[in-house]
DSSP file (Angstrom, degrees, kcal/mol; ACC not computed):
  #  RESIDUE AA STRUCTURE BP1 BP2  ACC     N-H-->O    O-->H-N    N-H-->O    O-->H-N    TCO  KAPPA ALPHA  PHI   PSI    X-CA   Y-CA   Z-CA
    1    1 A X              0   0    0      0, 0.0     2,-0.3     0, 0.0     0, 0.0   0.000 360.0 360.0 360.0 126.9   34.2  -25.0   56.6
    2    2 A X        -     0   0    0      1,-0.1     2,-0.1     3,-0.0     3,-0.0  -0.622 360.0-117.3 -85.7 139.3   33.2  -21.6   58.0
    3    3 A X        -     0   0    0     -2,-0.3     2,-0.3     1,-0.1    -1,-0.1  -0.472  34.5-114.4 -73.4 146.4   34.4  -18.5   56.3
    4    4 A X        -     0   0    0     -2,-0.1     2,-0.4     1,-0.0    -1,-0.1  -0.615  23.4-131.6 -83.5 139.9   36.6  -16.4   58.6
    5    5 A X        -     0   0    0     -2,-0.3     2,-0.1     1,-0.1    -1,-0.0  -0.748  28.6-110.7 -89.2 136.7   35.2  -13.0   59.6
    6    6 A X        -     0   0    0     -2,-0.4     2,-0.3     1,-0.1    -1,-0.1  -0.438  32.8-112.4 -69.7 141.3   37.7  -10.2   59.1
    7    7 A X        -     0   0    0     -2,-0.1     2,-0.5     1,-0.0    -1,-0.1  -0.532  31.3-164.9 -74.4 132.8   39.0   -8.7   62.4
    8    8 A X        -     0   0    0     -2,-0.3     2,-0.2    -3,-0.0     3,-0.0  -0.974  14.5-136.4-120.8 122.7   37.8   -5.2   62.9
    9    9 A X        -     0   0    0     -2,-0.5     2,-0.1     1,-0.1     3,-0.0  -0.536  27.4-114.6 -76.7 136.9   39.6   -3.1   65.5
   10   10 A X        -     0   0    0     -2,-0.2     2,-0.3     1,-0.1    -1,-0.1  -0.400  30.9-108.3 -69.6 150.4   37.2   -1.2   67.7
   11   11 A X        -     0   0    0      1,-0.1    -1,-0.1    -2,-0.1     5,-0.1  -0.596  39.9-107.4 -77.8 132.7   37.3    2.6   67.4
   12   12 A X     >  -     0   0    0     -2,-0.3     4,-2.4     1,-0.1     3,-0.4  -0.265  20.8-126.5 -60.0 145.3   38.9    4.1   70.6
   13   13 A X  H  > S+     0   0    0      1,-0.2     4,-2.6     2,-0.2     5,-0.2   0.844 109.9  58.6 -62.0 -31.9   36.5    5.9   72.8
   14   14 A X  H  > S+     0   0    0      2,-0.2     4,-1.7     1,-0.2    -1,-0.2   0.874 108.8  45.4 -60.9 -39.9   38.6    9.1   72.7
   15   15 A X  H  > S+     0   0    0     -3,-0.4     4,-2.7     2,-0.2    -2,-0.2   0.896 111.2  52.1 -69.4 -41.2   38.2    9.1   68.9
   16   16 A X  H  X S+     0   0    0     -4,-2.4     4,-2.6     1,-0.2    -2,-0.2   0.896 110.8  48.4 -64.6 -39.4   34.5    8.4   69.0
   17   17 A X  H  X S+     0   0    0     -4,-2.6     4,-2.5    -5,-0.2    -1,-0.2   0.872 110.7  50.1 -67.0 -35.0   34.1   11.3   71.5
   18   18 A X  H  X S+     0   0    0     -4,-1.7     4,-2.8     2,-0.2     5,-0.2   0.950 112.7  46.8 -67.5 -46.5   36.1   13.7   69.3
   19   19 A X  H  X S+     0   0    0     -4,-2.7     4,-2.9     1,-0.2     5,-0.2   0.948 113.0  49.9 -62.9 -43.8   34.0   12.7   66.2
   20   20 A X  H  X S+     0   0    0     -4,-2.6     4,-2.7    -5,-0.2    -1,-0.2   0.951 112.8  46.9 -60.4 -46.0   30.8   13.1   68.2
   21   21 A X  H  X S+     0   0    0     -4,-2.5     4,-2.3     1,-0.2    -1,-0.2   0.907 114.2  46.9 -60.7 -41.5   31.9   16.6   69.4
   22   22 A X  H  X S+     0   0    0     -4,-2.8     4,-2.9     2,-0.2    -1,-0.2   0.896 111.7  49.9 -66.4 -40.4   32.9   17.7   66.0
   23   23 A X  H  X S+     0   0    0     -4,-2.9     4,-3.0    -5,-0.2    -2,-0.2   0.917 110.4  51.5 -64.1 -43.6   29.7   16.4   64.5
   24   24 A X  H  X S+     0   0    0     -4,-2.7     4,-2.4    -5,-0.2    -2,-0.2   0.934 113.5  45.0 -58.4 -45.3   27.7   18.3   67.2
   25   25 A X  H  X S+     0   0    0     -4,-2.3     4,-2.6     2,-0.2     5,-0.2   0.902 112.8  49.2 -68.9 -39.2   29.5   21.5   66.4
   26   26 A X  H  X S+     0   0    0     -4,-2.9     4,-2.1     1,-0.2    -1,-0.2   0.914 113.2  48.1 -61.6 -43.0   29.2   21.0   62.7
   27   27 A X  H  X S+     0   0    0     -4,-3.0     4,-1.8     2,-0.2    -2,-0.2   0.867 111.1  50.5 -67.0 -38.7   25.5   20.4   63.0
   28   28 A X  H  X S+     0   0    0     -4,-2.4     4,-2.3    -5,-0.2    -2,-0.2   0.957 112.8  45.2 -59.6 -55.2   25.0   23.4   65.3
   29   29 A X  H  X S+     0   0    0     -4,-2.6     4,-2.2     1,-0.2    -2,-0.2   0.827 113.5  49.9 -66.0 -30.9   26.8   25.8   62.9
   30   30 A X  H  X S+     0   0    0     -4,-2.1     4,-2.2    -5,-0.2    -1,-0.2   0.859 109.3  53.0 -77.3 -29.4   25.0   24.3   59.9
   31   31 A X  H  X S+     0   0    0     -4,-1.8     4,-1.7     2,-0.2    -2,-0.2   0.946 110.6  46.5 -61.9 -49.3   21.7   24.8   61.8
   32   32 A X  H  X S+     0   0    0     -4,-2.3     4,-1.8     1,-0.2     3,-0.3   0.926 112.4  50.3 -57.8 -47.8   22.6   28.4   62.4
   33   33 A X  H  X S+     0   0    0     -4,-2.2     4,-2.7     1,-0.2    -1,-0.2   0.855 106.3  56.0 -64.0 -35.4   23.6   28.9   58.8
   34   34 A X  H  X S+     0   0    0     -4,-2.2     4,-2.6     2,-0.2    -1,-0.2   0.865 104.6  53.1 -65.3 -34.4   20.3   27.3   57.6
   35   35 A X  H  X S+     0   0    0     -4,-1.7     4,-1.3    -3,-0.3    -1,-0.2   0.938 112.5  44.2 -60.5 -48.2   18.4   29.9   59.6
   36   36 A X  H  < S+     0   0    0     -4,-1.8    -2,-0.2     1,-0.2    -1,-0.2   0.881 113.1  51.3 -66.8 -37.4   20.3   32.6   57.9
   37   37 A X  H >< S+     0   0    0     -4,-2.7     3,-1.3     1,-0.2    -1,-0.2   0.933 110.2  49.1 -61.1 -47.8   19.9   31.0   54.5
   38   38 A X  H 3< S+     0   0    0     -4,-2.6    -1,-0.2     1,-0.3    -2,-0.2   0.706 116.5  42.0 -71.3 -18.9   16.1   30.7   54.9
   39   39 A X  T 3< S+     0   0    0     -4,-1.3    -1,-0.3    -5,-0.2     2,-0.2   0.246  82.9 132.8-111.3  16.5   15.8   34.2   55.9
   40   40 A X    <   -     0   0    0     -3,-1.3     2,-1.1    -4,-0.1     5,-0.1  -0.478  53.0-138.9 -68.2 129.0   18.2   35.7   53.3
   41   41 A X        +     0   0    0     -2,-0.2     2,-0.4     3,-0.0    -1,-0.1  -0.777  46.7 143.8 -92.2  95.9   16.8   38.7   51.5
   42   42 A X    >   -     0   0    0     -2,-1.1     3,-0.5     1,-0.1     6,-0.0  -0.999  53.1-137.1-138.9 136.3   17.9   38.1   48.0
   43   43 A X  T 3  S+     0   0    0     -2,-0.4     2,-0.4     1,-0.3    -1,-0.1   0.919 103.2  13.1 -60.6 -45.2   16.0   38.9   44.9
   44   44 A X  T >   +     0   0    0      1,-0.1     3,-1.6    -3,-0.1     4,-0.4  -0.799  69.0 178.5-135.6  88.3   17.0   35.5   43.2
   45   45 A X  G X  S+     0   0    0     -3,-0.5     3,-0.9    -2,-0.4     6,-0.1   0.774  75.1  70.6 -65.2 -27.4   18.4   33.3   45.9
   46   46 A X  G 3  S+     0   0    0      1,-0.2    -1,-0.3     5,-0.1    -2,-0.0   0.623 106.4  38.7 -65.6 -15.2   18.8   30.4   43.4
   47   47 A X  G <  S+     0   0    0     -3,-1.6     2,-0.4     5,-0.0    -1,-0.2   0.377  84.8 114.4-116.0   0.3   21.7   32.4   41.7
   48   48 A X    <>  -     0   0    0     -3,-0.9     4,-2.3    -4,-0.4     5,-0.2  -0.599  62.2-145.8 -75.6 128.9   23.3   33.7   44.8
   49   49 A X  H  > S+     0   0    0     -2,-0.4     4,-2.4     1,-0.2     5,-0.2   0.893  97.5  49.8 -65.8 -40.1   26.8   32.1   45.1
   50   50 A X  H  > S+     0   0    0      1,-0.2     4,-2.0     2,-0.2    -1,-0.2   0.903 111.8  48.5 -68.9 -36.8   26.7   32.0   49.0
   51   51 A X  H  > S+     0   0    0      2,-0.2     4,-2.6     1,-0.2    -2,-0.2   0.879 109.6  52.9 -68.1 -35.5   23.2   30.4   48.9
   52   52 A X  H  X S+     0   0    0     -4,-2.3     4,-2.0     1,-0.2    -2,-0.2   0.959 112.4  44.3 -65.3 -44.2   24.4   27.8   46.3
   53   53 A X  H  X S+     0   0    0     -4,-2.4     4,-2.2     2,-0.2    -1,-0.2   0.816 111.7  52.9 -70.1 -29.1   27.4   26.8   48.5
   54   54 A X  H  X S+     0   0    0     -4,-2.0     4,-2.8    -5,-0.2    -1,-0.2   0.931 109.6  50.0 -66.2 -45.5   25.2   26.7   51.7
   55   55 A X  H  X S+     0   0    0     -4,-2.6     4,-1.6     2,-0.2    -2,-0.2   0.894 109.6  49.9 -61.7 -39.7   22.8   24.4   49.9
   56   56 A X  H  X S+     0   0    0     -4,-2.0     4,-1.9     2,-0.2    -1,-0.2   0.933 110.9  49.6 -55.5 -51.8   25.7   22.2   48.9
   57   57 A X  H  X S+     0   0    0     -4,-2.2     4,-2.9     1,-0.2     5,-0.2   0.876 106.5  56.2 -56.3 -44.4   27.0   22.1   52.5
   58   58 A X  H  X S+     0   0    0     -4,-2.8     4,-2.3     1,-0.2    -1,-0.2   0.895 107.2  49.9 -61.0 -39.0   23.5   21.2   53.8
   59   59 A X  H  X S+     0   0    0     -4,-1.6     4,-2.1     2,-0.2    -1,-0.2   0.915 112.0  45.9 -63.5 -41.9   23.4   18.2   51.5
   60   60 A X  H  X S+     0   0    0     -4,-1.9     4,-2.8     2,-0.2    -2,-0.2   0.924 113.3  49.4 -68.1 -43.5   26.7   16.9   52.6
   61   61 A X  H  X S+     0   0    0     -4,-2.9     4,-2.6     2,-0.2    -2,-0.2   0.880 110.3  52.2 -62.3 -37.2   26.0   17.5   56.3
   62   62 A X  H  X S+     0   0    0     -4,-2.3     4,-2.2    -5,-0.2    -1,-0.2   0.953 112.2  44.8 -66.4 -45.6   22.7   15.6   55.9
   63   63 A X  H  X S+     0   0    0     -4,-2.1     4,-1.8     2,-0.2    -2,-0.2   0.876 114.1  48.2 -61.2 -41.1   24.4   12.6   54.3
   64   64 A X  H  X S+     0   0    0     -4,-2.8     4,-2.8     2,-0.2    -1,-0.2   0.908 110.2  53.5 -65.2 -41.4   27.2   12.6   56.9
   65   65 A X  H  X S+     0   0    0     -4,-2.6     4,-2.3     1,-0.2    -2,-0.2   0.931 110.7  46.5 -58.7 -47.3   24.5   12.8   59.7
   66   66 A X  H  X S+     0   0    0     -4,-2.2     4,-1.8     2,-0.2    -1,-0.2   0.849 110.6  52.0 -66.2 -33.5   22.7    9.8   58.3
   67   67 A X  H  X S+     0   0    0     -4,-1.8     4,-2.4     2,-0.2    -2,-0.2   0.933 108.7  50.8 -69.0 -43.6   26.0    7.9   57.9
   68   68 A X  H  X S+     0   0    0     -4,-2.8     4,-1.8     1,-0.2    -2,-0.2   0.891 109.2  52.4 -62.6 -36.9   26.9    8.6   61.6
   69   69 A X  H  X S+     0   0    0     -4,-2.3     4,-2.0     2,-0.2    -1,-0.2   0.903 110.0  47.7 -57.4 -43.1   23.4    7.3   62.7
   70   70 A X  H  X S+     0   0    0     -4,-1.8     4,-2.4     1,-0.2    -2,-0.2   0.929 111.4  50.1 -66.3 -42.3   23.9    4.1   60.8
   71   71 A X  H  X S+     0   0    0     -4,-2.4     4,-1.3     1,-0.2    -1,-0.2   0.826 109.6  51.4 -64.8 -32.5   27.3    3.6   62.2
   72   72 A X  H  X S+     0   0    0     -4,-1.8     4,-0.9     2,-0.2    -1,-0.2   0.881 110.1  49.7 -66.8 -40.8   25.9    4.2   65.7
   73   73 A X  H  < S+     0   0    0     -4,-2.0     3,-0.4     1,-0.2    -2,-0.2   0.892 111.4  48.9 -65.0 -40.5   23.2    1.6   65.1
   74   74 A X  H  < S+     0   0    0     -4,-2.4    -1,-0.2     1,-0.2    -2,-0.2   0.790 108.1  54.0 -68.0 -28.9   25.8   -0.9   63.9
   75   75 A X  H  < S+     0   0    0     -4,-1.3    -1,-0.2    -5,-0.2     2,-0.2   0.671  85.8 100.4 -80.7 -18.9   28.0   -0.3   66.8
   76   76 A X  S  < S-     0   0    0     -4,-0.9     2,-0.2    -3,-0.4    -3,-0.0  -0.484  76.9-122.2 -69.9 130.9   25.2   -1.1   69.4
   77   77 A X              0   0    0     -2,-0.2    -1,-0.1     1,-0.1    -2,-0.1  -0.460 360.0 360.0 -67.5 144.6   25.3   -4.6   70.9
   78   78 A X              0   0    0     -2,-0.2    -1,-0.1     0, 0.0    -2,-0.0   0.499 360.0 360.0 -84.0 360.0   22.3   -6.8   70.4
């Protein structure tokens, strides 16, 4: 007896396009922020609250970007 595969509904193209557009905008803005962060003139950047929040954001964006890449690879037909 074969195990039944769960039915997975495809993500509508309009939703995929919206997600892609938002991800591109988010990545562009975070890229711009990374330039500002890396050129910030601060005596001790490790204790600067803005720098700390920027670093946290970059970590989340990196993880989100990697997840979206994996999802794209899974969605490709073989």
